[in-house]
DOLOLO-867147 format. One record per residue: residue in three letters; x, y, z of N, C-alpha, C, CB in turn. Coordinates in nm, 2 decimals. Glycine has a CB too. Example, Ala and Ser with C-alpha at 12.3 -4.5 7.8 and 13.67 -1.06 7.14 Angstrom:
# residues 2
  finu     n_u     n_v     n_w    ca_u    ca_v    ca_w     c_u     c_v     c_w    cb_u    cb_v    cb_w
   ALA    1.32   -0.57    0.78    1.23   -0.45    0.78    1.32   -0.33    0.78    1.13   -0.45    0.90
   SER    1.28   -0.22    0.71    1.37   -0.11    0.71    1.29    0.00    0.79    1.41   -0.06    0.57
***
This chain:
# residues 153
  finu     n_u     n_v     n_w    ca_u    ca_v    ca_w     c_u     c_v     c_w    cb_u    cb_v    cb_w
   MET   17.10   10.35   18.59   17.21   10.43   18.55   17.31   10.34   18.48   17.27   10.51   18.67
   LEU   17.38   10.40   18.38   17.48   10.33   18.30   17.60   10.31   18.39   17.51   10.40   18.17
   GLY   17.68   10.20   18.36   17.80   10.17   18.43   17.91   10.27   18.37   17.85   10.03   18.41
   THR   18.02   10.28   18.44   18.13   10.38   18.40   18.17   10.35   18.26   18.24   10.37   18.50
   ASP   18.20   10.23   18.23   18.24   10.20   18.09   18.14   10.23   17.99   18.28   10.05   18.08
   ALA   18.01   10.21   18.02   17.90   10.24   17.93   17.89   10.39   17.91   17.77   10.18   17.98
   VAL   17.91   10.47   18.02   17.91   10.62   18.01   18.02   10.67   17.92   17.91   10.68   18.15
   ALA   18.14   10.61   17.94   18.26   10.65   17.86   18.23   10.62   17.72   18.39   10.58   17.91
   GLU   18.18   10.50   17.69   18.15   10.46   17.55   18.04   10.56   17.49   18.09   10.32   17.55
   GLU   17.94   10.59   17.56   17.84   10.69   17.51   17.90   10.82   17.49   17.72   10.70   17.61
   LEU   17.99   10.87   17.58   18.06   11.00   17.56   18.13   11.00   17.42   18.15   11.03   17.67
   MET   18.21   10.89   17.40   18.28   10.88   17.28   18.19   10.87   17.15   18.37   10.76   17.28
   GLU   18.08   10.80   17.17   17.98   10.79   17.06   17.92   10.93   17.03   17.87   10.69   17.10
   GLN   17.90   11.01   17.13   17.84   11.14   17.11   17.95   11.24   17.06   17.78   11.20   17.24
   LEU   18.07   11.24   17.11   18.17   11.33   17.08   18.23   11.30   16.94   18.28   11.33   17.18
   GLY   18.25   11.18   16.90   18.31   11.14   16.78   18.25   11.21   16.66   18.30   10.99   16.76
   PRO   18.12   11.19   16.63   18.06   11.26   16.51   18.07   11.41   16.52   17.92   11.22   16.50
   LEU   18.05   11.47   16.64   18.06   11.61   16.66   18.20   11.66   16.62   18.03   11.65   16.81
   ILE   18.30   11.60   16.67   18.44   11.64   16.64   18.47   11.62   16.49   18.54   11.56   16.72
   ALA   18.42   11.51   16.44   18.45   11.48   16.29   18.38   11.59   16.21   18.39   11.34   16.26
   GLY   18.26   11.62   16.24   18.18   11.72   16.16   18.25   11.86   16.17   18.04   11.73   16.21
   GLU   18.29   11.90   16.29   18.36   12.03   16.30   18.50   12.03   16.23   18.38   12.06   16.45
   ARG   18.57   11.91   16.24   18.70   11.90   16.17   18.67   11.91   16.02   18.76   11.77   16.20
   SER   18.57   11.85   15.97   18.54   11.86   15.83   18.51   12.00   15.78   18.42   11.77   15.79
   LEU   18.43   12.07   15.87   18.39   12.21   15.84   18.52   12.30   15.84   18.29   12.26   15.94
   PHE   18.61   12.28   15.94   18.73   12.35   15.95   18.82   12.32   15.83   18.81   12.32   16.08
   ALA   18.83   12.20   15.78   18.91   12.16   15.66   18.85   12.24   15.54   18.91   12.01   15.64
   GLN   18.72   12.24   15.53   18.66   12.32   15.42   18.70   12.46   15.42   18.50   12.30   15.42
   ARG   18.69   12.52   15.54   18.73   12.66   15.55   18.88   12.68   15.52   18.71   12.71   15.70
   CYS   18.96   12.59   15.56   19.10   12.60   15.52   19.12   12.59   15.37   19.19   12.49   15.59
   HIS   19.04   12.50   15.31   19.05   12.49   15.16   19.00   12.62   15.09   18.96   12.37   15.12
   GLU   18.90   12.68   15.15   18.85   12.81   15.09   18.96   12.92   15.10   18.73   12.85   15.16
   HIS   19.05   12.91   15.20   19.16   13.00   15.21   19.29   12.95   15.15   19.18   13.03   15.36
   ALA   19.27   12.84   15.07   19.39   12.78   15.00   19.50   12.74   15.09   19.44   12.88   14.90
   ILE   19.46   12.68   15.21   19.55   12.63   15.30   19.53   12.48   15.32   19.54   12.70   15.44
   SER   19.62   12.40   15.28   19.61   12.26   15.29   19.63   12.21   15.43   19.71   12.18   15.20
   MET   19.59   12.09   15.47   19.61   12.04   15.60   19.76   12.04   15.64   19.55   11.91   15.62
   GLY   19.85   12.01   15.54   19.99   12.01   15.56   20.04   12.15   15.59   20.06   11.96   15.44
   HIS   19.99   12.25   15.52   20.02   12.39   15.54   19.98   12.43   15.68   19.96   12.48   15.44
   LEU   19.85   12.39   15.72   19.80   12.43   15.85   19.89   12.37   15.96   19.66   12.38   15.86
   HIS   19.93   12.24   15.94   20.01   12.18   16.04   20.14   12.26   16.06   20.04   12.03   16.00
   LEU   20.20   12.30   15.94   20.33   12.37   15.95   20.31   12.50   16.02   20.38   12.39   15.81
   ILE   20.21   12.58   15.98   20.20   12.71   16.04   20.16   12.70   16.19   20.09   12.79   15.97
   THR   20.09   12.60   16.23   20.06   12.58   16.37   20.18   12.54   16.45   19.95   12.48   16.40
   LEU   20.27   12.47   16.39   20.40   12.44   16.45   20.48   12.57   16.47   20.48   12.34   16.37
   LEU   20.48   12.65   16.37   20.56   12.78   16.38   20.49   12.87   16.48   20.56   12.85   16.24
   GLU   20.36   12.86   16.49   20.29   12.95   16.59   20.33   12.90   16.73   20.14   12.94   16.57
   GLU   20.34   12.76   16.75   20.36   12.71   16.88   20.51   12.72   16.92   20.33   12.56   16.88
   HIS   20.60   12.70   16.83   20.75   12.69   16.86   20.82   12.82   16.82   20.81   12.58   16.79
   GLY   20.77   12.90   16.74   20.84   13.01   16.68   20.93   12.97   16.57   20.93   13.08   16.79
   PRO   21.02   13.05   16.52   21.10   13.01   16.40   21.17   12.88   16.43   21.21   13.12   16.37
   LEU   21.17   12.79   16.32   21.23   12.66   16.33   21.32   12.63   16.21   21.13   12.55   16.35
   PRO   21.43   12.56   16.23   21.51   12.51   16.12   21.43   12.42   16.03   21.65   12.44   16.17
   MET   21.46   12.42   15.90   21.38   12.33   15.81   21.39   12.19   15.85   21.43   12.36   15.67
   GLY   21.51   12.14   15.89   21.53   12.00   15.93   21.44   11.97   16.05   21.68   11.98   15.96
   ARG   21.43   12.05   16.14   21.34   12.03   16.26   21.20   12.02   16.22   21.37   12.13   16.37
   ILE   21.16   12.11   16.13   21.02   12.10   16.08   20.99   11.97   16.01   20.99   12.22   15.98
   ALA   21.09   11.92   15.93   21.07   11.79   15.87   21.05   11.68   15.97   21.19   11.76   15.78
   GLU   21.13   11.69   16.08   21.11   11.59   16.19   20.98   11.60   16.25   21.22   11.61   16.29
   LEU   20.93   11.72   16.28   20.81   11.73   16.35   20.69   11.70   16.26   20.79   11.88   16.39
   LEU   20.70   11.72   16.13   20.59   11.68   16.04   20.60   11.53   16.00   20.60   11.77   15.92
   GLY   20.71   11.47   16.03   20.73   11.33   15.99   20.74   11.32   15.84   20.62   11.24   16.04
   SER   20.81   11.42   15.78   20.82   11.43   15.63   20.96   11.44   15.59   20.73   11.54   15.58
   ALA   20.99   11.41   15.46   21.13   11.43   15.41   21.15   11.58   15.39   21.14   11.35   15.28
   LEU   21.28   11.62   15.40   21.32   11.76   15.38   21.28   11.81   15.25   21.47   11.77   15.40
   PRO   21.29   11.74   15.14   21.25   11.79   15.01   21.10   11.82   15.00   21.28   11.70   14.90
   ASN   21.02   11.74   15.07   20.87   11.77   15.08   20.85   11.90   15.15   20.80   11.65   15.14
   VAL   20.92   11.92   15.26   20.90   12.04   15.35   20.94   12.16   15.27   20.97   12.02   15.48
   THR   21.05   12.14   15.19   21.10   12.25   15.11   21.00   12.30   15.01   21.24   12.21   15.04
   GLY   20.94   12.20   14.94   20.83   12.23   14.85   20.71   12.30   14.91   20.79   12.11   14.78
   MET   20.67   12.25   15.03   20.56   12.31   15.10   20.60   12.45   15.14   20.53   12.23   15.23
   ALA   20.72   12.47   15.19   20.77   12.61   15.23   20.77   12.70   15.11   20.91   12.60   15.30
   ASP   20.82   12.65   15.00   20.82   12.73   14.87   20.68   12.79   14.84   20.87   12.65   14.75
   ARG   20.58   12.71   14.85   20.44   12.75   14.82   20.39   12.85   14.92   20.35   12.63   14.81
   MET   20.43   12.83   15.05   20.39   12.92   15.15   20.46   13.05   15.15   20.40   12.85   15.29
   VAL   20.59   13.05   15.11   20.67   13.17   15.09   20.60   13.25   14.98   20.82   13.14   15.06
   GLU   20.57   13.19   14.87   20.51   13.26   14.75   20.38   13.33   14.79   20.48   13.15   14.64
   ARG   20.30   13.27   14.89   20.18   13.32   14.93   20.20   13.42   15.04   20.08   13.21   14.98
   GLY   20.32   13.44   15.09   20.35   13.54   15.20   20.31   13.49   15.34   20.27   13.66   15.17
   LEU   20.29   13.36   15.36   20.25   13.31   15.49   20.37   13.29   15.58   20.17   13.18   15.47
   VAL   20.49   13.25   15.52   20.61   13.22   15.60   20.73   13.29   15.53   20.63   13.07   15.62
   GLU   20.84   13.30   15.60   20.96   13.35   15.54   21.08   13.27   15.58   20.98   13.50   15.58
   ARG   21.17   13.26   15.49   21.30   13.19   15.52   21.40   13.30   15.56   21.35   13.11   15.40
   THR   21.48   13.26   15.66   21.60   13.34   15.70   21.71   13.24   15.73   21.57   13.43   15.82
   ARG   21.83   13.30   15.74   21.95   13.22   15.78   21.97   13.23   15.93   22.08   13.26   15.70
   ASP   22.01   13.12   15.99   22.04   13.13   16.13   22.17   13.22   16.15   22.07   12.98   16.19
   ALA   22.16   13.30   16.25   22.27   13.40   16.27   22.40   13.33   16.31   22.23   13.50   16.38
   SER   22.39   13.22   16.39   22.51   13.15   16.44   22.56   13.05   16.34   22.48   13.09   16.57
   ASP   22.48   13.00   16.25   22.52   12.90   16.15   22.45   12.93   16.02   22.50   12.75   16.19
   ARG   22.51   13.00   15.93   22.45   13.05   15.80   22.40   12.94   15.71   22.54   13.14   15.73
   ARG   22.44   12.81   15.74   22.40   12.70   15.66   22.26   12.66   15.69   22.49   12.58   15.68
   VAL   22.21   12.69   15.81   22.08   12.65   15.86   21.97   12.75   15.81   22.08   12.64   16.02
   VAL   21.87   12.70   15.75   21.76   12.78   15.70   21.65   12.77   15.80   21.71   12.73   15.55
   MET   21.61   12.89   15.85   21.50   12.90   15.94   21.37   12.94   15.87   21.53   13.00   16.06
   LEU   21.26   12.89   15.92   21.13   12.93   15.87   21.05   12.99   15.98   21.05   12.80   15.81
   SER   20.98   13.10   15.95   20.90   13.17   16.05   20.77   13.22   15.99   20.98   13.28   16.12
   LEU   20.67   13.24   16.07   20.55   13.30   16.02   20.57   13.45   15.99   20.44   13.28   16.13
   THR   20.50   13.49   15.89   20.50   13.63   15.85   20.38   13.69   15.92   20.49   13.66   15.70
   PRO   20.37   13.82   15.93   20.24   13.88   15.99   20.12   13.84   15.91   20.25   14.04   15.98
   GLN   20.13   13.82   15.78   20.02   13.77   15.70   19.98   13.63   15.74   20.05   13.77   15.55
   GLY   20.08   13.54   15.77   20.06   13.41   15.81   19.99   13.40   15.95   20.19   13.33   15.82
   VAL   20.03   13.49   16.04   19.97   13.50   16.17   19.82   13.54   16.15   20.05   13.60   16.26
   ALA   19.80   13.64   16.07   19.66   13.69   16.04   19.58   13.58   15.98   19.67   13.81   15.95
   GLN   19.63   13.50   15.89   19.55   13.40   15.83   19.51   13.29   15.93   19.63   13.33   15.71
   LEU   19.61   13.26   16.02   19.58   13.16   16.12   19.48   13.21   16.22   19.71   13.12   16.20
   ARG   19.49   13.34   16.26   19.39   13.40   16.35   19.25   13.41   16.29   19.44   13.54   16.39
   GLN   19.25   13.43   16.16   19.12   13.44   16.09   19.05   13.30   16.09   19.13   13.49   15.94
   LEU   19.12   13.20   16.07   19.07   13.06   16.07   19.02   13.03   16.21   19.17   12.96   16.02
   THR   19.10   13.07   16.31   19.07   13.04   16.45   18.95   13.12   16.49   19.19   13.08   16.54
   GLU   18.93   13.24   16.45   18.82   13.33   16.48   18.69   13.27   16.42   18.84   13.47   16.43
   LEU   18.70   13.21   16.30   18.58   13.15   16.24   18.53   13.03   16.33   18.61   13.10   16.10
   ARG   18.63   12.96   16.38   18.60   12.84   16.46   18.53   12.89   16.59   18.72   12.76   16.49
   ARG   18.59   13.00   16.65   18.54   13.05   16.78   18.40   13.11   16.76   18.63   13.17   16.83
   GLN   18.37   13.17   16.65   18.24   13.23   16.62   18.13   13.11   16.61   18.24   13.31   16.49
   ARG   18.17   13.00   16.55   18.08   12.89   16.54   18.05   12.83   16.68   18.13   12.78   16.44
   LEU   18.15   12.82   16.76   18.14   12.76   16.89   18.06   12.86   16.98   18.28   12.74   16.96
   GLY   18.08   12.99   16.97   18.01   13.09   17.04   17.86   13.08   17.00   18.06   13.23   17.01
   ALA   17.83   13.07   16.87   17.69   13.06   16.83   17.62   12.94   16.89   17.68   13.06   16.67
   ALA   17.69   12.83   16.89   17.63   12.70   16.95   17.61   12.72   17.10   17.73   12.58   16.93
   LEU   17.70   12.79   17.17   17.69   12.80   17.31   17.57   12.89   17.35   17.81   12.86   17.37
   THR   17.53   12.98   17.26   17.41   13.06   17.29   17.28   12.98   17.30   17.39   13.17   17.18
   HIS   17.28   12.86   17.25   17.17   12.77   17.25   17.16   12.69   17.38   17.16   12.68   17.13
   LEU   17.25   12.71   17.47   17.25   12.65   17.60   17.21   12.75   17.70   17.39   12.59   17.63
   THR   17.15   12.69   17.81   17.11   12.78   17.92   17.24   12.81   18.00   17.00   12.71   18.01
   VAL   17.22   12.91   18.09   17.34   12.95   18.17   17.38   12.83   18.25   17.30   13.06   18.27
   ASP   17.29   12.75   18.31   17.33   12.63   18.39   17.40   12.53   18.30   17.20   12.57   18.45
   GLN   17.35   12.51   18.18   17.41   12.41   18.09   17.55   12.45   18.05   17.33   12.39   17.96
   ARG   17.57   12.58   18.03   17.71   12.63   18.00   17.80   12.61   18.12   17.70   12.78   17.96
   ALA   17.75   12.64   18.24   17.83   12.62   18.36   17.87   12.47   18.38   17.76   12.67   18.49
   THR   17.78   12.38   18.36   17.80   12.24   18.37   17.90   12.19   18.26   17.67   12.16   18.35
   LEU   17.88   12.24   18.14   17.98   12.21   18.03   18.12   12.26   18.06   17.93   12.27   17.90
   LEU   18.13   12.38   18.12   18.26   12.43   18.15   18.33   12.34   18.25   18.25   12.58   18.21
   LEU   18.26   12.30   18.36   18.32   12.21   18.46   18.36   12.08   18.39   18.23   12.19   18.57
   SER   18.28   12.03   18.31   18.31   11.90   18.24   18.43   11.91   18.15   18.19   11.86   18.16
   ILE   18.44   12.02   18.08   18.55   12.04   17.99   18.68   12.06   18.07   18.53   12.17   17.89
   LYS   18.68   12.13   18.18   18.80   12.15   18.26   18.84   12.01   18.31   18.77   12.24   18.38
   SER   18.75   11.92   18.35   18.78   11.79   18.39   18.84   11.71   18.28   18.66   11.72   18.45
   LEU   18.79   11.72   18.16   18.84   11.65   18.05   18.98   11.70   18.01   18.74   11.67   17.92
   ARG   19.00   11.83   18.01   19.14   11.88   17.99   19.24   11.82   18.09   19.14   12.03   17.99
   ALA   19.20   11.82   18.21   19.29   11.77   18.32   19.32   11.62   18.29   19.22   11.79   18.46
   ALA   19.22   11.55   18.25   19.24   11.40   18.22   19.33   11.39   18.10   19.10   11.34   18.19
   PHE   19.32   11.47   17.99   19.41   11.47   17.88   19.55   11.50   17.92   19.36   11.57   17.77
   GLU   19.57   11.59   18.02   19.71   11.62   18.06   19.78   11.50   18.13   19.70   11.74   18.16
   ARG   19.70   11.41   18.17   19.75   11.29   18.24   19.78   11.18   18.13   19.66   11.23   18.34
   VAL   19.73   11.19   18.01   19.75   11.09   17.91   19.87   11.14   17.82   19.62   11.07   17.82
   PRO   19.97   11.05   17.80   20.09   11.10   17.72   20.04   11.11   17.57   20.20   11.00   17.72
   ARG   20.10   11.21   17.50   20.08   11.23   17.36   20.14   11.12   17.29   20.13   11.37   17.31
   GLN   20.09   11.10   17.16   20.15   10.99   17.08   20.30   11.02   17.07   20.08   10.98   16.94
   GLY   20.38   10.92   17.09   20.53   10.93   17.08   20.60   10.97   17.21   20.56   11.03   16.97
   GLU   20.52   11.01   17.31   20.58   11.04   17.44   20.59   10.92   17.52   20.50   11.16   17.51
   SER   20.69   10.91   17.61   20.70   10.80   17.70   20.60   10.82   17.81   20.84   10.79   17.76
   THR   20.56   10.70   17.87   20.46   10.71   17.98   20.53   10.72   18.12   20.38   10.58   17.98
   SER   20.66   10.72   18.12   20.73   10.74   18.25   20.75   10.88   18.30   20.86   10.67   18.25
***
């Protein structure tokens, strides 16, 4: 039997190409829907956090405000996001997802789910149960690892 470090290494060797291939396919699907990776990142931030001030979006994307403004302009033109003014401070421009933006994100997510579902049909019931337990364990392990930029304390 392989040692613990060898098993971890083999897991990474197996998962790496799988994740890369699925990420590439997802990027292609985004491209087909005229959504760049930057646009995707922005709309997923809005999905996660709700409406955000443009300055905060720039911080979260690690981008300059003029770049975010240009990205937002293109997304507003396509009807994916909308700009509003903050009710308490009219100088603050807020960005939020439109129903069309939500639908676009759901459509991309559904395509990913369909592919995963199709792959799972090729596993036996026992294999799916084992995989479920393994994924739950992996998720729990990820929760113990700080995200990039988070402190470890």
